[in-house]
Structure formats: C-alpha cells, structure tokens
C-alpha positions as CSV (number, residue, x, y, z in Angstrom):
1,M,0.0,0.1,-0.1
2,I,2.9,2.4,0.6
3,K,4.9,3.6,-2.4
4,K,8.6,3.2,-2.0
5,T,10.5,6.5,-2.4
6,S,14.0,7.7,-2.0
7,S,14.2,9.4,1.4
8,R,16.8,11.2,3.3
9,S,18.0,10.0,6.7
10,L,16.5,12.2,9.5
11,S,19.3,11.2,11.9
12,R,22.0,12.5,9.5
13,L,20.2,15.9,9.2
14,I,19.7,16.2,12.9
15,R,23.4,15.7,13.4
16,H,24.2,18.5,10.9
17,L,21.7,20.7,12.6
18,M,23.3,20.1,16.0
19,N,26.8,21.1,14.4
20,L,25.2,24.4,13.2
21,S,23.5,24.9,16.6
22,T,27.1,24.4,18.2
23,L,28.5,27.1,15.9
24,F,25.7,29.5,16.9
25,T,26.4,28.7,20.5
26,I,30.0,29.6,20.0
27,L,29.2,32.8,18.3
28,V,26.8,33.9,21.1
29,F,29.5,33.0,23.7
30,A,31.9,35.3,21.8
31,V,29.4,38.0,22.0
32,I,28.9,37.5,25.6
33,V,32.5,37.6,26.4
34,T,33.0,40.7,24.3
35,I,30.1,42.5,26.2
36,L,31.6,41.3,29.6
37,L,35.0,42.7,28.7
38,S,33.4,45.9,27.8
39,I,31.7,46.0,31.2
40,V,35.0,45.2,33.0
41,I,37.0,47.8,31.0
42,R,35.0,50.8,32.3
43,P,35.3,50.4,36.1
44,L,39.0,49.7,35.5
45,A,39.4,52.9,33.5
46,Q,37.4,54.6,36.3
47,L,39.6,53.2,39.0
48,G,42.8,54.3,37.0
49,A,41.5,57.9,36.5
50,Q,40.7,58.0,40.3
51,L,44.2,56.9,41.2
52,V,45.9,59.5,38.9
53,A,43.6,62.3,40.2
54,H,44.3,61.5,43.9
55,S,48.0,61.1,43.3
56,T,48.1,64.6,41.8
57,M,46.1,65.9,44.6
58,R,48.2,64.4,47.3
59,E,51.2,66.1,45.8
60,M,49.5,69.5,45.6
61,T,47.9,69.4,49.1
62,A,51.0,68.2,50.9
63,P,52.3,70.6,53.6
64,S,55.7,70.8,51.9
65,F,54.1,71.8,48.6
66,P,53.9,75.6,49.0
67,E,57.4,75.9,50.6
68,A,58.9,73.6,47.8
69,H,57.4,75.9,45.1
70,G,58.0,79.3,46.7
71,L,54.3,79.8,47.7
72,K,52.5,81.1,50.6
73,R,49.4,79.1,50.0
74,L,48.1,76.9,47.2
75,T,45.9,79.3,45.4
76,D,49.1,81.5,44.6
77,L,50.2,78.8,42.2
78,S,50.2,80.3,38.7
79,P,52.4,80.2,35.6
80,A,54.2,83.3,36.9
81,A,55.2,81.5,40.3
82,S,58.8,80.6,40.6
83,G,57.9,76.9,41.1
84,F,55.4,76.5,38.3
85,D,57.6,74.8,35.8
86,T,58.6,72.3,38.5
87,W,55.1,71.6,39.3
88,W,54.2,71.3,35.7
89,K,56.7,68.6,35.1
90,T,55.4,66.8,38.2
91,V,51.9,66.6,36.8
92,E,53.2,65.5,33.4
93,R,54.8,62.6,35.0
94,Q,51.3,61.3,35.8
95,E,50.9,60.8,32.0
96,V,53.9,58.5,31.8
97,V,51.4,55.5,32.4
98,N,50.7,55.5,28.7
99,Y,51.3,52.2,27.1
100,R,52.5,53.2,23.6
101,I,52.5,50.9,20.7
102,P,54.2,51.4,17.3
103,M,52.5,53.7,14.8
104,L,49.7,51.8,12.9
105,D,49.2,54.4,10.3
106,G,52.5,54.6,8.5
107,D,55.6,56.5,9.5
108,K,53.7,59.7,10.3
109,P,52.3,60.2,13.9
110,L,48.5,60.9,14.2
111,A,47.7,64.6,14.1
112,Y,45.3,66.1,16.6
113,D,43.1,69.2,15.8
114,E,46.0,71.7,16.2
115,G,48.6,69.6,14.5
116,R,50.2,68.3,17.7
117,E,51.4,64.7,17.4
118,M,49.3,62.0,19.2
119,P,51.0,58.6,19.5
120,R,48.8,55.5,19.0
121,A,48.4,54.2,22.6
122,L,46.6,51.4,24.2
123,H,45.9,53.6,27.2
124,T,46.2,57.5,27.4
125,V,45.9,59.6,30.5
126,D,44.2,63.0,30.3
127,I,44.5,65.5,33.1
128,I,43.1,68.9,33.6
129,V,43.7,71.0,36.7
130,E,41.7,74.0,37.7
131,L,42.7,76.3,40.6
132,D,41.0,79.3,42.0
133,G,38.9,79.5,38.8
134,R,41.9,79.2,36.5
135,E,43.0,76.3,34.4
136,L,46.6,75.5,35.2
137,Y,47.2,72.4,33.4
138,R,45.7,70.5,30.4
139,S,47.2,67.2,28.9
140,A,49.3,67.6,25.7
141,Y,46.9,65.4,23.7
142,L,43.8,67.4,24.6
143,S,42.7,70.3,22.4
144,S,43.8,73.6,23.7
145,K,40.5,75.2,22.7
146,G,37.3,75.1,24.6
147,T,36.4,74.4,28.2
148,A,37.3,71.1,30.0
149,E,33.7,69.8,29.4
150,Q,34.0,70.5,25.7
151,V,37.3,68.9,25.1
152,L,36.3,65.9,27.2
153,E,33.0,65.5,25.3
154,E,33.1,62.3,23.2
155,R,32.0,61.7,19.6
156,N,29.4,59.0,20.4
157,W,27.9,56.9,23.2
158,L,30.4,54.1,22.9
159,Y,33.4,56.3,23.6
160,N,31.5,58.2,26.3
161,Y,30.6,54.9,28.0
162,F,34.4,53.9,28.3
163,N,35.9,57.5,28.8
164,K,33.9,58.8,31.5
165,P,36.2,61.4,33.4
166,Y,36.7,61.4,37.2
167,Y,36.4,64.7,39.2
168,A,38.3,65.1,42.3
169,P,37.7,68.5,44.2
170,I,40.8,70.3,45.9
171,L,40.0,71.5,49.3
172,D,41.9,73.9,51.6
173,T,42.5,73.4,55.3
174,N,39.1,74.9,56.0
175,G,37.4,72.3,53.8
176,T,36.5,74.9,51.1
177,Q,36.9,73.8,47.5
178,V,39.6,75.9,45.8
179,G,40.1,73.7,42.7
180,L,39.3,70.7,40.7
181,I,41.3,67.9,39.1
182,I,39.8,66.1,36.2
183,A,41.4,62.8,35.1
184,R,40.5,60.2,32.6
185,I,42.0,57.0,31.4
186,Y,41.4,57.0,27.7
187,P,41.8,53.6,26.0
188,P,41.2,54.5,22.3
189,L,42.5,51.5,20.6
190,L,40.9,49.0,22.9
191,V,37.6,50.8,22.6
192,E,37.7,50.5,18.9
193,I,38.8,46.9,19.0
194,V,36.0,46.0,21.5
195,G,33.4,48.0,19.5
196,V,34.2,46.4,16.2
197,T,34.5,43.0,17.7
198,A,31.1,43.3,19.3
199,V,29.4,44.5,16.1
200,L,31.1,41.8,14.0
201,M,30.0,39.1,16.6
202,L,26.4,40.4,16.7
203,L,26.2,40.4,13.0
204,L,27.8,36.9,12.7
205,G,25.5,35.5,15.4
206,L,22.5,37.0,13.8
207,L,23.5,35.5,10.4
208,C,24.0,32.1,12.1
209,F,20.7,32.4,13.9
210,L,18.8,33.2,10.7
211,G,20.5,30.5,8.7
212,N,19.9,28.0,11.4
213,Y,16.3,29.1,11.8
214,F,15.5,28.6,8.1
215,L,17.6,25.6,7.8
216,G,15.7,24.0,10.8
217,R,12.4,25.0,9.1
218,W,13.5,23.3,5.9
219,L,14.4,20.1,7.7
220,V,11.7,19.9,10.2
221,R,8.7,21.2,8.2
222,P,8.3,17.8,6.2
223,L,8.7,15.9,9.5
224,L,5.9,18.0,11.1
225,R,3.7,17.5,8.1
226,S,4.1,13.8,8.1
227,M,3.6,13.6,11.9
228,R,0.3,15.5,11.4
229,Q,-0.9,13.1,8.8
230,L,0.2,10.2,10.9
231,R,-1.6,11.7,13.9
232,S,-4.8,12.1,11.8
233,V,-4.6,8.5,10.7
234,F,-4.6,7.2,14.4
235,Q,-7.1,9.7,15.4
236,R,-9.5,8.4,12.8
237,L,-8.7,4.9,13.8
238,A,-9.3,5.7,17.4
239,E,-12.7,7.3,16.6
240,G,-13.8,4.3,14.5
241,D,-13.7,6.1,11.1
242,V,-11.8,3.3,9.5
243,D,-13.7,2.5,6.3
244,E,-11.5,4.6,4.0
245,L,-8.4,3.5,5.9
246,F,-9.3,-0.1,5.4
247,E,-9.9,0.4,1.7
248,K,-6.9,2.7,0.8
249,G,-4.4,2.2,3.6
250,V,-2.2,4.9,5.0
251,R,-1.5,8.0,2.9
252,M,1.2,10.4,4.1
253,D,4.4,12.1,3.0
254,R,7.4,10.0,3.4
255,S,10.2,12.6,3.3
256,Y,12.6,10.7,5.4
257,L,13.5,7.0,5.8
258,E,12.3,6.9,9.3
259,I,8.9,8.4,8.4
260,E,8.6,5.8,5.6
261,G,9.2,3.0,8.1
262,I,6.6,4.5,10.5
263,A,4.2,4.6,7.6
264,E,4.9,0.9,6.8
265,E,4.3,0.0,10.4
266,A,1.1,2.0,10.4
267,D,-0.2,0.1,7.5
268,R,0.6,-3.1,9.3
269,I,-1.4,-1.8,12.3
270,I,-4.4,-1.0,10.0
271,D,-4.3,-4.5,8.4
272,N,-4.1,-6.1,12.0
273,T,-6.8,-3.8,13.3
274,K,-9.0,-4.7,10.4
275,M,-8.6,-8.4,11.1
276,Y,-9.2,-7.8,14.9
277,M,-12.3,-5.7,14.2
278,R,-13.8,-8.6,12.1
279,R,-13.1,-11.0,15.0
280,L,-14.5,-8.4,17.5
281,Q,-17.6,-8.0,15.4
282,E,-18.1,-11.7,15.4
283,Q,-17.6,-11.8,19.1
284,N,-20.0,-9.0,19.6
285,E,-22.8,-10.7,17.6
286,V,-22.3,-13.8,19.9
287,L,-22.3,-11.7,23.0
288,E,-25.5,-9.8,21.9
289,T,-27.2,-13.0,21.4
290,Q,-26.1,-14.3,24.7
291,Q,-27.1,-11.0,26.3
292,K,-30.5,-11.3,24.9
293,V,-30.8,-14.8,26.3
294,L,-29.6,-13.6,29.6
295,I,-31.9,-10.6,29.8
296,R,-34.8,-12.9,28.9
297,H,-33.9,-15.3,31.6
298,A,-33.5,-12.5,34.1
299,T,-36.8,-10.8,33.3
300,I,-39.2,-13.4,31.6
301,D,-40.7,-16.5,33.1
302,G,-39.6,-19.5,31.1
303,L,-42.9,-21.2,31.1
304,T,-45.5,-18.6,30.4
305,G,-43.5,-15.9,28.7
306,L,-44.8,-13.3,31.1
307,I,-42.4,-11.0,33.1
308,N,-41.1,-12.5,36.2
309,R,-41.7,-11.1,39.7
310,R,-38.4,-9.1,40.0
311,H,-38.9,-7.4,36.7
312,F,-42.6,-6.8,37.4
313,L,-41.6,-4.9,40.6
314,E,-39.0,-2.9,38.6
315,K,-41.6,-1.9,36.0
316,V,-44.2,-1.0,38.7
317,G,-41.8,1.1,40.6
318,Q,-41.5,3.5,37.7
319,R,-45.2,4.1,37.3
320,L,-46.5,4.5,40.9
321,D,-46.7,8.3,40.4
322,E,-49.5,7.9,37.7
323,P,-53.1,8.4,38.6
324,G,-55.7,5.6,38.9
325,I,-53.2,2.8,39.7
326,T,-54.6,-0.7,40.0
327,L,-53.0,-4.1,41.1
328,L,-54.8,-7.3,40.4
329,L,-53.6,-10.4,42.2
330,M,-55.1,-13.6,40.9
331,D,-54.8,-17.3,41.9
332,I,-55.8,-20.4,39.9
333,D,-58.4,-22.2,42.1
334,D,-57.6,-25.7,43.2
335,F,-54.4,-25.9,41.1
336,K,-52.9,-28.4,43.5
337,R,-55.7,-30.8,42.6
338,V,-55.0,-30.3,38.8
339,N,-51.2,-31.3,39.4
340,D,-52.1,-34.2,41.4
341,T,-54.8,-35.4,38.8
342,Y,-53.0,-34.6,35.5
343,G,-49.5,-34.4,36.6
344,H,-46.9,-31.5,36.3
345,A,-47.1,-31.7,32.5
346,G,-50.9,-30.9,32.7
347,G,-50.2,-28.1,35.2
348,D,-47.7,-26.5,32.8
349,V,-50.4,-26.6,30.0
350,I,-52.8,-24.9,32.4
351,L,-50.2,-22.2,33.4
352,E,-49.3,-21.5,29.7
353,G,-53.0,-21.2,28.6
354,F,-53.8,-19.1,31.7
355,A,-51.0,-16.7,30.6
356,T,-52.3,-16.4,27.2
357,V,-55.8,-15.6,28.3
358,L,-54.3,-12.8,30.5
359,R,-52.4,-11.3,27.6
360,E,-55.4,-11.4,25.3
361,N,-57.8,-9.8,28.0
362,T,-55.8,-7.0,29.3
363,R,-54.8,-3.6,28.0
364,E,-51.7,-3.3,25.8
365,Q,-50.1,-0.9,28.3
366,A,-50.9,-3.2,31.3
367,L,-48.2,-5.1,33.0
368,V,-48.8,-8.8,33.3
369,G,-46.5,-11.1,35.3
370,R,-46.3,-14.4,37.1
371,F,-45.4,-14.0,40.7
372,G,-44.7,-17.8,41.3
373,G,-46.5,-21.1,41.2
374,E,-50.2,-20.4,40.2
375,E,-50.1,-16.7,41.3
376,F,-50.4,-13.9,38.7
377,A,-50.5,-10.2,38.8
378,V,-51.8,-7.4,36.6
379,F,-50.8,-3.6,37.0
380,V,-52.6,-0.9,35.1
381,T,-53.0,2.9,35.5
382,G,-55.3,5.6,34.2
383,V,-58.6,3.8,35.0
384,T,-61.5,4.4,37.2
385,E,-62.9,2.2,40.0
386,L,-65.8,1.2,37.7
387,E,-63.5,0.3,34.8
388,V,-61.3,-1.7,37.0
389,R,-64.4,-3.7,38.5
390,Q,-65.8,-4.4,34.9
391,S,-62.3,-5.3,33.5
392,A,-61.7,-7.8,36.3
393,E,-65.1,-9.4,35.9
394,R,-64.6,-9.9,32.1
395,L,-61.1,-11.2,32.9
396,R,-62.5,-13.8,35.4
397,A,-65.3,-14.8,32.9
398,A,-62.9,-15.4,30.1
399,I,-60.6,-17.6,32.3
400,E,-63.8,-19.6,33.3
401,A,-64.9,-20.0,29.7
402,S,-61.5,-21.1,28.5
403,A,-60.7,-24.8,27.8
404,F,-57.1,-26.1,27.9
405,D,-56.0,-29.0,25.8
406,L,-53.9,-31.6,27.7
407,P,-51.3,-33.9,26.0
408,D,-53.7,-36.9,26.1
409,T,-56.4,-34.9,24.1
410,R,-58.5,-34.1,27.0
411,S,-59.6,-30.6,27.7
412,I,-60.2,-29.1,31.2
413,S,-61.2,-25.6,32.4
414,V,-60.2,-23.7,35.5
415,T,-61.4,-20.8,37.4
416,A,-59.5,-18.0,39.2
417,S,-60.0,-15.8,42.2
418,I,-59.0,-12.2,41.9
419,G,-58.2,-9.5,44.3
420,I,-58.0,-5.7,43.5
421,A,-56.2,-2.8,45.1
422,Y,-57.0,0.6,43.6
423,A,-55.8,4.1,44.3
424,E,-57.2,7.1,42.5
425,Y,-54.0,9.2,43.2
426,A,-50.5,8.1,43.6
427,S,-50.4,8.0,47.5
428,R,-49.4,4.4,48.1
429,T,-46.3,2.2,47.8
430,F,-46.2,-1.1,46.0
431,E,-46.0,-3.0,49.3
432,E,-49.2,-1.3,50.4
433,L,-51.0,-2.2,47.2
434,Y,-49.7,-5.7,47.3
435,Q,-51.0,-6.2,50.9
436,Q,-54.4,-4.8,50.0
437,A,-54.8,-6.8,46.7
438,D,-53.5,-10.0,48.6
439,S,-56.2,-9.3,51.3
440,A,-58.9,-8.9,48.7
441,L,-57.7,-12.2,47.0
442,Y,-58.0,-13.9,50.3
443,E,-61.6,-12.6,50.6
444,S,-62.4,-14.0,47.2
445,K,-61.0,-17.4,48.2
446,R,-62.8,-17.4,51.6
447,N,-66.2,-16.5,50.0
448,G,-66.2,-19.4,47.5
449,K,-63.4,-18.7,44.9
450,N,-64.1,-17.8,41.2
451,R,-64.9,-14.3,42.0
452,V,-63.6,-10.7,42.1
453,T,-63.1,-8.7,45.4
454,L,-61.9,-4.9,45.6
455,F,-60.1,-4.1,48.7
456,G,-62.2,-2.1,51.1
457,D,-65.5,-3.2,49.6
458,S,-66.0,-6.9,50.6
459,S,-69.7,-6.6,49.8
460,S,-68.9,-5.9,46.1
461,E,-68.6,-9.5,45.3
462,L,-69.7,-10.2,41.8
463,P,-71.7,-13.5,41.1
464,G,-69.8,-16.3,39.4
C-alpha cells in the first residue's frame, strides 16, 4: 500500500543541525565575552583615573608643597610662580602611564586638531587641573580650545561609556573647594577593538541564527507535516472512522527514511486492526445473542412468557406516580388438585394457557406477570374504579370460559380468584398495594373462589 520513495536520513540531518547549533552557541558565547570585557574595562578605567587624580592631589595638598614651590598658599600657584615649571613637570609625569605601541598608520604620527602629535596608545591619561577659577594644566593630547567639558566630550555613546572622566575637588585646610582635578583613562585603541568585535560578533551571530532558523524549518517542516498526517490516521482509527483507511491504507508524505518506516508499520497496524475488528464484530454478535438470552432469563418467566416477579416490581416502581393505579392479584383455584390429577405436564399446560388468556384480555399498556406457582398479577394505570371492576369481571369470565387441551387430548377448564387494590391518586407504595390486593384475594378465596373482590369493599362480590 505504501509507495517506496528515496528518502533522506533524518538522523544525519539532525546531526548536521546540531553542528550548526554548536557554531551558533560559540558565536553567542563570543558576543557575551565581548560584552563582559566591555563591562570590565569601564570600572578599570574609572579606577585608574581616580588613582591619577588622587596622586596629583596628594602632591598638591602636601604641607611641603607651598614651601617647595616658593608659595605662601596653594591658590598662589600660577604660571608666573617661581615653582610653576617644576610643578608642571610633576603633573606631566602622571601621564607616563601611557602604554604606547608602534605607529599603525605609517611613519607619520597621528595629528590632533591643532597639529600636535598624538601617538597611538593602548591607554592614554588625560589630566586637567583648575585652581581658583583658573585652568593651570591640560594634557598635551587634548585640544587647547574650549572648556574642560567641551574637550572631554566624546563623539558617540560608545566612547562616552568607556571614557567617563573622574572629578576630584581640591579642598583647603578649612574644607573649602579651591580647585578641581579632572582625570580620565582613555583607551582609544581598545575601545575601537571592542566595539568592532562586538558588532562583528553580533552580525555573525544574527546570520547564524537566521541561517539555522531557516535551515531548521526546511528540515523539520516535512517531518511535522508527516507527523500531523500520521496523527490524523491514528485519530480516525481511534474514533472508528476506518472504512477509508481499510480500503486505501495509510496515505502520508514520506520525506525521510524513518517516516517511511513508520508509515509501513502504521499500514501493518491498520491491517491487523481490520482483522481484529472482524473478530470483534463476530464476538459482539455472539455476546449480543447471549445478552438477549440472559436478559430474557432474568426478566421473563420461562414457562409462561410473562415477566417475572423481580422485573414486574422494577416496572411497577417506575409508574407509581401515575393516577388511577390498579393491582390485580389472581390465583388459579384448586391448582394443586390439577397437578395431582393430570401431573406436572398438565399443570404446565394450564399455566401456559392461563397466561395466554391474561395477555389477550388486558390492555396493551398493562403489566402482566407471574409471581410464582399459580399466582399472577396485573398492574394498570389511568382507569376508574368502575372500569377496574368491569375489566376484572371480564377477565374472570374469560378464564372460566377457556378450555385447555392436555397432552392426552383431554380438555379441562379452571377458574381464578381475583383481588384488587385501587388508588385514584399516587399515594401508596407497592407494598401497600400488594397487601391490599392480597387481602382482597383472600376474601375471594374465603367467599367461595371464582370471584372478584375490591379491597375495602367486601360486599362488592360479583356472582360467578
């Protein structure tokens, strides 16, 4: 049923997909590492700037500083002071922490805005010292034009992130701010490397992600389509909608070898299911037949064909809320004498014939049952007391007028005594009805048999 096709191996494709996923993971890891390095560089740069600023401040605020530079107080420091040049060279030494590397742009050094040479450095220290409202010092690699804020302003957010300056106030002995030291560790080359690396890693990671995504869809989409078709097959099988499956077999895309194998096994399942369903159908037919027999044995009297006592009680219990309920109990008169005279075979003939008379002379909706031995019962609803009396008398007369043929070609007749319990409204239980009908039946027997007695009205005996 399944057409053979050349399919690809799903396992091999999954392995390739895992390799691509590994590559993607490596790229993501590289991006994360780059970002982490970027996060680490900034606090290190801040720490370096703080150390440079405080080193310069400690030298300026030392008690020996004014005396060593020919000053009475720190605010007297100016380019005209005798010790200014010495102090200037001291501050310049803070910039010696530059880690210079060979020129990367040919033999010529980089030119700043004013033409001053700027060596390519892994780290550059920028220092600006302001005292008593005057700028005393600015690093050589900073532009000489503009305020400190202007020359420290970066070209974009990336440089501004790494090159944030540190501000250290200069206080006199009274705690009043008399100046400010601004220091910055500027890693230009490292910032460029980190920035370019991060962008490249992100682009490569995005490319790998998109490639992996579309490749995964190309690989997995046929698999998912086949799985949906297979699921539909088994769903129809579970719901019993199997006619078309049994006729045409499994129809599904077999894009991979594994899917083709599953389809073949599914076809085998369909065939086996078909065989088992045939067997199950045969067994169901047998069980249904047996169930009918069991139900008949459980509810029907085997000799007379009337419902038995247990089933009679179940049926009556469902109709006790109807108006005009009537229970007739009847007993074949002198049935023991019949058994003694004609044997049990003759007695069975009488019981079968008696049941036939009951069925033919009662309403279609009436319940007619055998309670055991020669005792029978009829339950009917929706009748008046007068209708009950008349119907019971007609039934007694029909039984008296009937003749039953015995196996030896003889015919005999029997009579029956009938007791009636009647309730115009549903206000009694079956036990109460039965006791009343049984009491009325006893009155019929005691008053000469072959008669009808309504409970509560013993004087209403009808002549036989």
